C-alpha positions as CSV (number, residue, x, y, z in Angstrom):
1,M,0.0,0.0,0.0
2,N,1.3,3.4,-0.9
3,N,1.0,5.9,2.0
4,I,1.1,9.1,-0.1
5,M,-1.0,10.6,-2.9
6,Q,-0.2,13.4,-5.3
7,Y,-2.5,16.0,-6.9
8,K,-1.7,19.3,-8.6
9,G,1.8,19.2,-7.1
10,Y,0.6,18.6,-3.6
11,V,1.5,15.5,-1.6
12,G,-1.0,14.0,0.9
13,S,-0.5,11.4,3.6
14,V,-2.7,8.3,3.9
15,A,-3.5,6.7,7.2
16,F,-6.3,4.4,8.6
17,S,-8.0,4.6,11.9
18,D,-9.0,1.1,13.2
19,N,-11.1,2.7,15.9
20,D,-13.2,4.9,13.5
21,G,-12.9,2.7,10.4
22,V,-11.9,5.7,8.3
23,F,-9.0,6.7,6.0
24,F,-7.6,10.2,6.7
25,G,-4.6,12.4,5.9
26,K,-3.2,15.9,5.4
27,V,-1.3,17.7,2.8
28,Q,2.4,17.5,3.5
29,G,5.1,20.2,3.2
30,V,2.8,23.3,3.7
31,R,2.1,25.3,6.8
32,S,-1.6,25.4,6.2
33,L,-3.7,22.6,7.6
34,I,-5.3,20.9,4.7
35,S,-7.0,17.6,5.8
36,Y,-9.3,15.1,4.3
37,E,-10.9,11.7,5.0
38,G,-13.1,9.0,3.6
39,I,-14.6,5.6,4.5
40,T,-13.5,4.1,1.1
41,V,-10.3,4.7,-0.8
42,Q,-12.3,6.5,-3.5
43,E,-13.9,8.8,-0.9
44,L,-10.4,9.6,0.5
45,L,-9.1,10.4,-3.0
46,D,-12.1,12.5,-3.8
47,D,-11.9,14.4,-0.5
48,F,-8.1,15.0,-1.0
49,H,-8.7,16.4,-4.5
50,G,-11.5,18.6,-3.1
51,A,-9.4,19.8,-0.2
52,V,-6.6,20.9,-2.6
53,D,-9.0,22.5,-5.0
54,D,-10.8,24.4,-2.1
55,Y,-7.4,25.6,-0.8
56,L,-6.4,26.9,-4.2
57,S,-9.8,28.6,-4.7
58,L,-9.6,30.2,-1.3
59,C,-6.1,31.6,-2.1
60,A,-7.4,32.9,-5.4
61,E,-10.4,34.6,-3.7
62,E,-8.2,36.2,-1.0
63,G,-5.5,37.2,-3.5
64,T,-2.8,35.2,-1.7
65,E,-0.1,33.0,-3.2
66,P,-0.8,29.3,-2.4
67,E,2.0,27.6,-0.5
68,I,4.0,25.1,-2.6
69,T,4.8,21.7,-1.2
70,Y,8.5,21.7,-0.3
71,I,8.8,17.9,-0.4
């Protein structure tokens, strides 16, 4: 199993909680907290993509430069 994902130049971690039965992670290499989760792998992937897209949209709306993953 691969424990990272990549999308639009951002790297996201992948972990699984036995207690909650959910996959979760956060974007690595940026100061902003960008997290995501899903019960299935597809839900996790979709939420990761959505979280990155939301972050980039928010930066555009605020006129700020998005952080770039340093990894």
